[in-house]
N, C-alpha and C positions, 0 to 999 in steps of 0.2 A: 580338512584338507584331504582330497583324494589323490591317490597315487595311481597312475596308469603305467603299465609295463608294455612296451612295444615289443611284440614277439617277432623275431626275424625267422624266416624259413631256414631250417637247417639243411645245408646242401646234401648231407649224407642221407637224411630222411627223404628228401626230394628225389634223390637218385634211386633209392630203394623202391619208392612208390612208382617211379617211372618204369623201372625194370619189371615190377610186378604187373603193371598195366600192359606193357608190351608182351609179356609172357602170356597173360590171360587172353589178349587179343589174338595171339598166334594160335590159340586153341579154341577160338570162338567163344570165350568166356564160359566154357563148359567145364565145370569142376572135375568131372570124371576124367576128361581128356587131360586136364592140367595135372592131376594126380598120376595118371598113367605115364605121362611124359617125365614127371619128376622121378618116378620109380625106375624108368628106363635109364635116365641119367645116373641115378644112384648105383644101379647094377653095373654100369660101365666103369665106375670108380669105387669098388668096395673098400679100398684102403682109406678112403676119405670119410667113411661112415662111422658114426659114433652111436652106440646103442645104450639104452637104459639098462642098468644092472638090476636084475630082479633081487629082492631081498634075500632069497635063499640061494644065491649064485654059488657060493662056496660049497654048499651041500650038493647042489645039482652038478657042478662042474669040477669038483675036486681041486686039483692043483692048477687048473687052467687059469691063465691070467684073467683079471676082471675086466680088462678092456681088450677088445679084439675086433678084427674086421667082421662085417656081417656076411654070412654065406648066402648064395643065391636062393637056396630053399627057405631062408628065413625072411625074405622080402615079402 
């Protein structure tokens, strides 16, 4: 006896894919233009950025908190 599972499209995944397609189309599907636009949006809202903490963060930054906004020169 075989069992088949009917997969339904997930509305959230469909929405994310639609938005990605729209964004890519706005930039002519040029990866460099897409990345440049993304960095520009990120620099407009540095408080929304999350950075990966390097393994030696406490040594490098002392008492500085391990999570912080990204500075423009770090982009």
